[in-house]
C-alpha positions in Angstrom: 81.8 47.2 21.9 81.9 50.1 24.3 82.6 49.8 28.2 82.7 52.4 30.9 85.1 52.6 33.8 85.4 54.6 37.0 88.8 55.7 37.9 89.6 57.0 41.2 92.5 58.3 42.3 93.0 59.1 46.3 96.1 61.0 47.0 95.5 63.6 49.9 99.0 64.4 50.5 99.7 65.1 46.9 97.8 68.2 46.4 95.3 68.6 43.3 93.5 65.5 42.0 91.6 64.7 38.7 88.9 62.5 38.1 88.3 61.1 34.8 85.5 58.8 33.5 87.3 56.9 30.4 85.9 54.6 27.8 87.7 51.9 25.4 89.9 53.3 23.3 91.9 51.7 20.3 95.3 52.2 19.2 95.5 54.6 16.6 99.3 55.6 16.2 101.4 55.1 13.0 104.4 53.6 14.9 105.8 54.1 18.3 107.6 57.2 17.4 104.2 59.0 18.0 103.7 59.6 21.7 100.2 58.7 22.7 99.0 62.1 23.9 100.5 63.9 20.9 103.9 65.1 19.7 104.5 68.8 20.8 105.4 71.1 17.7 106.5 73.7 20.2 106.2 74.7 23.6 107.9 77.9 23.5 106.9 80.3 26.1 103.2 82.6 25.8 100.7 81.3 23.6 101.1 79.3 20.4 97.6 78.8 18.5 95.5 78.4 15.5 97.6 75.7 13.7 97.3 74.7 9.7 98.8 71.9 8.2 100.2 70.6 4.6 101.7 67.8 3.5 105.3 67.1 3.2 104.5 64.6 0.3 106.2 61.9 2.5 103.6 61.0 4.8 104.6 63.8 7.3 103.5 67.2 7.8 104.6 70.9 8.1 102.4 72.6 10.4 102.2 76.4 10.9 100.6 78.4 13.9 100.3 82.0 15.5 103.0 82.2 17.9 103.0 84.8 20.6 106.5 84.0 22.1 107.8 87.8 21.2 106.5 91.4 21.5 104.7 91.1 17.8 102.8 87.8 16.9 104.6 86.0 14.1 104.0 82.6 12.3 106.0 80.0 13.2 106.4 76.4 11.4 107.8 72.9 11.9 107.8 69.8 10.6 107.1 66.2 11.8 108.0 62.9 10.0 105.7 60.0 9.1 107.6 58.1 12.0 106.5 61.0 14.6 109.8 62.2 14.8 110.3 66.0 14.4 112.8 66.7 11.6 116.1 67.4 13.4 117.0 70.1 10.7 114.2 72.5 12.0 114.6 74.7 15.0 113.6 72.6 18.1 111.1 75.5 18.9 109.7 76.1 15.3 110.9 78.2 12.5 109.8 82.0 12.1 108.7 82.6 8.7 109.4 86.4 8.8 113.1 86.4 8.8 113.7 90.1 9.4 113.0 90.4 13.3 114.4 93.5 13.8 112.0 95.5 11.1 109.0 93.5 12.3 109.9 94.3 15.8 109.2 98.0 14.8 106.4 97.4 12.6 102.9 98.3 13.5 101.2 95.0 14.2 101.7 91.5 14.2 100.8 88.6 11.8 97.7 86.1 12.5 95.4 83.5 10.9 97.9 81.9 8.6 96.7 79.5 5.8 99.3 76.7 4.7 99.4 74.9 1.2 102.1 72.5 0.2 104.5 73.6 -2.6 105.0 69.9 -4.1 108.3 69.8 -2.9 108.3 68.7 0.4 107.8 72.5 1.8 104.9 74.8 2.1 103.7 78.3 1.6 101.6 79.8 4.2 99.4 82.9 3.7 98.4 85.5 6.6 96.6 88.6 7.7 99.2 91.0 8.4 99.0 94.2 10.4 102.6 95.9 10.0 101.2 98.7 8.4 98.8 101.2 10.0 98.1 103.1 6.6 97.0 100.4 4.8 95.3 98.4 7.8 94.8 94.8 7.3 97.3 93.2 4.4 98.0 89.9 3.2 101.3 88.4 2.7 103.1 85.1 1.8 106.2 83.4 2.9 107.9 79.7 1.9 109.4 77.7 4.0 111.5 74.7 2.7 111.5 71.2 3.1 114.9 71.5 4.9 113.6 74.0 7.6 115.1 77.2 5.9 112.9 80.1 4.8 113.4 80.3 0.8 116.1 82.9 0.4 114.4 84.0 -3.1 111.5 85.2 -1.2 111.1 88.6 0.7 112.4 88.2 4.3 109.3 89.1 5.9 107.1 88.0 3.0 105.8 88.5 -0.5 102.9 91.0 -0.3 99.5 89.3 -1.8 97.8 92.5 -1.2 98.4 95.8 0.5 95.7 97.6 -1.0 94.1 100.3 1.7 91.3 98.8 3.8 91.0 95.3 5.3 91.7 92.2 3.4 90.4 89.3 5.3 88.3 85.6 5.4 91.2 84.7 2.8 91.2 81.2 1.3 93.9 79.6 -0.2 94.8 76.7 -2.8 97.7 75.1 -5.1 98.4 76.3 -8.5 99.6 73.1 -8.9 103.3 74.5 -9.9 104.8 75.4 -6.7 103.1 78.7 -6.0 99.4 79.5 -4.5 96.2 81.3 -5.8 94.7 83.5 -2.9 91.0 85.0 -2.4 89.7 87.5 0.3 87.1 89.8 0.9 88.5 93.3 0.2 87.0 96.7 1.5 89.2 99.0 -0.2 86.2 100.7 -1.8 84.7 101.1 2.1 83.3 98.9 4.7 79.8 98.8 3.3 81.3 97.7 -0.2 83.3 94.5 0.3 84.1 92.6 -2.9 86.0 89.4 -3.6 89.3 89.7 -5.3 92.6 87.1 -5.8 95.8 87.1 -6.8 98.5 84.3 -7.9 102.0 84.2 -6.1 104.3 82.1 -7.8 106.9 79.5 -6.9 109.7 82.3 -7.5 108.1 84.3 -4.4 106.6 86.9 -6.8 103.3 88.1 -7.4 102.4 87.0 -11.1 102.9 90.0 -13.3 99.9 88.9 -15.8 97.5 89.5 -12.4 97.1 93.0 -11.7 98.7 94.4 -8.4 96.8 94.0 -5.3 94.6 91.4 -6.7 91.9 90.7 -9.5 88.5 91.6 -8.9 86.2 88.5 -8.9 83.2 90.1 -8.1 82.8 94.0 -7.8 78.8 93.9 -8.0 76.8 96.0 -5.5 76.3 95.7 -1.4 79.0 93.5 0.8 80.2 90.2 -1.0 82.1 87.6 1.9 83.1 84.5 2.9 85.1 83.1 -0.3 86.1 79.6 -0.7 88.4 78.1 -3.4 89.1 75.2 -5.1 91.5 74.3 -7.9 90.1 73.8 -11.8 93.1 71.5 -12.3 94.6 73.8 -15.1 96.3 76.3 -12.9 93.3 78.4 -12.1 90.4 78.1 -9.7 86.8 78.1 -9.0 85.7 80.7 -6.4 82.0 80.5 -4.3 81.1 83.4 -1.7 78.2 85.1 -0.1 76.4 87.6 -2.0 73.4 89.8 -0.9 73.0 92.0 -4.2 69.3 90.8 -4.6 68.7 92.1 -1.1 69.1 88.3 0.8 72.2 86.4 0.6 72.7 84.2 -2.1 75.6 82.0 -3.3 77.6 82.7 -6.5 80.6 81.6 -7.9 83.3 82.5 -10.4 86.2 81.0 -12.8 89.4 82.7 -12.5 92.0 81.3 -15.5 95.7 80.8 -14.7 96.5 83.7 -16.8 94.7 86.3 -14.3 91.9 86.7 -16.3 87.8 86.1 -15.3 86.8 83.2 -17.7 84.7 85.1 -20.2 82.1 82.0 -20.4 81.2 82.6 -17.0 78.6 85.6 -16.4 80.6 89.1 -15.1 80.3 89.1 -11.1 79.7 85.3 -11.1 77.1 82.5 -11.8 74.1 82.3 -9.2 74.7 78.8 -7.8 71.9 79.5 -5.6 68.9 82.2 -5.5 66.3 80.6 -3.5 64.1 82.3 -1.0 65.9 83.3 2.5 69.6 83.4 3.2 72.2 81.1 1.6 75.7 81.6 2.6 79.3 80.3 4.4 79.9 78.0 1.4 82.3 75.4 0.8 83.6 73.9 -2.3 85.6 71.2 -3.9 87.0 70.2 -7.2 84.4 68.2 -9.4 87.8 66.3 -11.1 86.5 67.6 -14.5 87.3 71.6 -14.1 84.0 72.1 -12.4 83.2 72.4 -8.8 80.3 71.1 -6.3 79.5 73.8 -3.8 77.3 73.3 -0.4 76.2 75.6 1.7 74.0 76.6 4.9 70.4 77.4 3.3 67.2 79.4 5.2 64.7 79.0 2.6 62.7 77.1 4.9 61.4 79.7 7.8 63.0 79.6 10.9 65.4 76.9 10.2 68.8 76.2 8.4 69.8 73.1 6.2 72.6 71.9 3.9 72.1 72.3 0.3 74.5 71.4 -2.5 75.0 72.3 -6.3 77.2 71.4 -9.0 78.8 74.4 -11.3 80.3 73.1 -14.7 83.6 74.2 -16.1 81.1 75.9 -18.7 79.8 78.1 -16.0 76.3 76.7 -16.2 74.9 75.0 -13.3 74.6 71.2 -13.9 71.0 70.4 -15.5 70.9 67.1 -13.9 70.9 68.7 -10.5 67.7 70.5 -9.0 67.8 74.2 -9.7 68.8 75.9 -6.5 70.7 73.0 -5.2 70.3 69.5 -3.7 69.0 69.1 0.0 71.4 66.8 1.7 70.1 67.0 5.2 67.0 68.3 7.1 66.6 66.6 10.2 67.9 69.1 12.6 66.4 72.5 13.6 69.5 74.2 12.6 72.4 72.8 10.4 75.3 75.0 9.8 79.0 75.2 9.2 79.3 72.7 6.1 82.6 71.2 4.9 83.3 69.2 1.8 85.7 67.2 0.4 85.9 65.1 -2.9 84.7 61.6 -3.0 86.9 60.8 -5.8 84.3 60.0 -8.4 82.5 63.7 -9.0 80.6 63.8 -6.0 81.2 65.2 -2.6 81.1 64.0 1.4 79.9 67.0 3.3 80.2 67.4 6.8 78.2 69.9 8.9 76.8 70.3 12.7 73.1 70.0 13.2 71.4 71.4 16.4 68.4 69.6 17.9 69.1 69.6 21.7 72.7 69.8 20.9 75.2 70.3 18.5 76.3 67.2 16.9 78.6 66.0 13.7 76.7 64.6 10.5 78.1 63.3 7.3 76.5 62.9 3.9 77.3 61.7 0.3 76.0 63.5 -2.6 77.1 61.8 -5.9 78.2 63.3 -9.0 74.8 62.7 -10.5 73.4 65.1 -8.0 71.4 62.5 -5.6 72.2 61.9 -1.9 73.6 58.4 -1.9 70.8 55.8 -1.1 73.2 54.0 1.1 73.5 56.7 3.6 70.8 57.9 6.1 68.6 60.4 4.5 69.0 62.7 7.4 72.9 62.0 7.3 75.4 59.8 9.2 75.8 60.8 12.6 79.2 60.8 13.8 78.8 60.4 17.7 76.0 59.4 20.0 77.7 61.3 22.6 75.9 63.9 24.5 78.2 66.6 24.8 78.5 69.6 22.2 80.3 69.0 19.1 82.0 72.0 17.2 85.1 73.0 15.2 85.1 70.0 12.8 87.8 69.1 10.0 87.3 66.8 7.6 89.6 64.9 4.8 88.9 62.2 2.3 90.1 58.7 3.3 91.3 57.6 -0.1 88.6 55.1 -0.9 85.2 56.7 -0.9 85.0 57.8 2.9 85.8 60.3 5.3 87.5 60.9 8.5 86.3 64.2 10.7 88.0 65.6 13.6 85.7 67.7 16.1 86.2 69.7 19.6 84.0 67.7 22.0 83.9 69.1 25.1 87.5 69.9 25.9 88.7 67.0 24.0 89.3 66.2 20.5 87.4 63.1 19.2 87.7 61.7 15.4 85.7 59.5 13.5 86.1 57.7 10.3 82.9 56.9 7.7 83.5 54.2 5.1 82.1 54.8 1.6 79.1 52.4 2.1 78.1 54.9 5.2 79.1 52.4 7.8 81.5 53.6 10.8 84.9 52.2 10.9 84.3 48.9 13.1 87.2 49.8 15.5 86.3 53.4 15.9 83.9 53.8 19.2 80.2 55.1 18.5 81.3 58.3 20.2 84.3 58.7 18.2 87.9 58.1 18.8 89.8 60.5 21.5 92.9 62.2 20.3 93.4 64.2 23.0 92.1 63.9 26.2 94.7 65.3 28.8 94.4 67.8 31.4 93.7 71.3 30.1 91.8 72.3 27.0 92.3 70.8 23.6 90.5 72.4 20.7 91.1 74.3 17.1 91.9 71.2 15.3 93.6 71.1 11.9 93.7 67.9 9.8 95.6 66.4 6.9 94.8 63.0 5.1 98.0 61.1 4.6 96.5 58.3 2.6 94.9 54.6 3.3 92.6 55.8 5.4 95.3 57.8 7.8 95.4 61.1 8.7 97.5 63.9 10.9 95.7 66.2 13.4 97.3 69.4 14.8 95.7 71.1 17.6 96.1 74.1 20.4 96.9 72.2 23.6 96.4 73.9 27.3 98.2 70.8 29.1 101.0 72.8 30.6 98.9 74.9 32.6 100.5 78.2 31.9 99.8 78.5 28.2 99.1 77.2 24.9 100.9 74.8 22.7 100.7 73.3 19.3 100.5 69.2 19.2 100.2 66.7 16.6 99.1 62.8 16.3 98.6 60.4 13.6 95.3 58.6 13.2 95.8 55.3 11.4 93.0 53.7 9.3 91.7 51.3 12.1 89.7 48.8 9.6 89.9 45.1 10.3 88.1 41.9 9.2 89.0 40.4 12.8 87.5 42.5 15.5 88.4 40.9 18.8 86.0 40.2 21.5 85.1 43.2 23.8 87.3 43.7 26.8 85.4 44.3 30.3 88.0 45.6 32.7 88.3 48.2 35.5 91.4 49.8 37.1 91.9 52.1 40.4 94.4 54.1 41.6 95.0 54.6 45.4 97.5 56.1 47.2 97.5 54.6 51.1 97.6 57.6 53.8 100.4 56.1 55.7 103.3 56.1 52.7 102.7 59.2 50.3 106.1 58.1 48.7 104.5 55.7 46.6 101.2 55.2 44.4 99.6 51.8 45.0 97.5 51.1 41.5 95.4 48.3 42.1 94.2 46.6 38.9 91.4 44.8 38.5 90.7 42.5 35.1 87.0 40.8 35.0 87.8 38.3 32.1 87.5 34.9 32.6 90.7 33.5 31.4 94.2 35.3 31.4 95.0 38.4 29.4 98.0 40.3 27.9 98.2 43.3 29.9 100.4 46.2 30.0 100.2 49.0 32.6 102.6 51.9 32.1 103.0 55.6 33.5 103.7 58.5 31.0 104.3 62.1 31.2 102.3 64.6 30.0 104.3 64.9 26.7 103.5 61.3 26.0 107.2 60.0 27.3 106.9 56.7 28.9 108.2 57.2 32.5 107.7 53.7 34.0 106.6 50.5 33.0 104.9 48.5 36.1 103.3 45.5 34.1 103.7 43.7 31.0 102.8 40.1 30.4 99.9 37.5 31.0 97.8 37.8 34.1 94.9 36.2 35.2 91.6 37.4 35.8 91.2 39.2 39.4 92.5 41.8 41.4 96.3 42.9 42.1 98.1 45.8 43.4 100.9 47.3 41.9 103.2 49.9 43.7 104.7 52.9 41.7 107.6 54.6 43.9 107.5 57.9 41.9 110.5 57.1 40.2 111.1 56.5 36.3 112.5 53.2 34.7 116.4 54.2 35.7 115.7 55.2 39.3 115.4 58.8 39.1 112.6 60.8 41.2 110.0 62.3 38.8 109.1 65.8 38.8 105.8 67.3 40.2 103.4 67.2 37.2 100.7 65.4 35.2 101.2 61.9 34.6 99.0 59.4 32.7 98.4 55.6 33.8 97.8 53.7 30.8 96.2 50.2 30.7 96.1 48.1 27.6 94.7 44.7 28.0 94.9 42.4 24.6 96.1 45.3 22.7 93.0 47.5 23.5 93.8 50.6 25.6 91.3 50.3 28.4 91.6 53.7 30.0 93.9 56.8 30.5 94.1 58.1 33.7 95.9 61.5 34.4 97.0 62.1 37.7 98.7 65.4 39.2 101.4 65.2 41.5 102.1 68.3 43.4 
């Protein structure tokens, strides 16, 4: 089902060249309005990085990021509609979430590391690390942006302070309170760097800190030693279950605690948290998802076996006890690779979880496993986990969402490009995804740091940091559609080469070879780096064989194209055979 093709461009009089070996790829766009190389959220000057994403409740997304266009790093956001069009009500280069730019320009530092939660009304709440005060060091602030692209005037111009306690508040995590507000948890060094504790706070939809909660946050755990890396999941009743790394016993263990909607720690749970795992060795970097019954499933990296790391999971009940149906100290859900780390979990919709991790044998690869509500590894899944790609490149920086049908979609960085894979509930790979993963962004420059949002029916929107411009990093987004089909067309074998003859540098000759026994429906188009179609070169039925097409370096209306990066996109019988990036200097 997969064919490699070598693509060669020879253009000695046009400057820099790029050679790309490509692979058969299958269309994944929601509509023609989504450019094939992604929709730019912003191309503002300097750099825009670390995007985060939340649903707009209508099939589209609100995307926020760190923005370096001004003297101080600020947080900006923009909305992309389900159609792939940018919401025209929002500013062209994104909405700054801090409205009082004069005050911020004279503050001590900038704003970084945003997280984003949908408000349930088409807008979103962003929570970030804030360096505006040298006296209190790193603080946390929040801001509300409405669906119409305006910053909520009921909230403070430069955000609601979640905490301004002295010391660093960092490694924060957020979840919706299901009432238009947000619950925030973080690691806090207000008592000194050697005594980081876990704190939480509730910001109401009105833009104020919940007055029932302590100012500057509720202590979730203040046990001896330094707790860190908290994760949070909704309890389904306005509160949350929080997990974290805890070294109080001399090695790192995983603990959890339940905080109620009214700002009190659940008295049914032990003070300073329930030990989820206290096995030998170090356990940590937990991920947590709701079980749908006011409890949670926690997964983590586990070092109980010397010189290795594997992935374990445990079920904590709403009562604060560990589920007796699960093994004490957790269920091993992997054990094949030498080092398995960075788990990410999503609900399977039936009380269990689907867990992603990266495993190292001779390189880093992506894996997926399903653990059921009963605490067993799904026997329909490979015991060592489902490998998401058979490519021989390092795979890192994954994001995962549920597909709404018991499976999951994962996006990760693979070299300088992004790939996606869809694994169905029965552990099979979606038949219309390549075994190496579906390319999301494979243009010039580097693409990475993805954020992912499930849109239902097996679809997702991914945003990422993109260096295609060559002069800075921008934020792009693209929709990935569910590609399941019961009628998989036969594989297509084809090749295309591009050659610019030396005598005539004013045009590009594109020699197209189609190796099929019958005629084929073919399209060959030229796109610019932003994904806009520049020129249609061929469309219709063509017989097998070789033919040469000419591109005179003009667009469809006859205007000379500018120097820059272009894409030749060949589609045969509905399948995208190759993408070829060329640079005309």
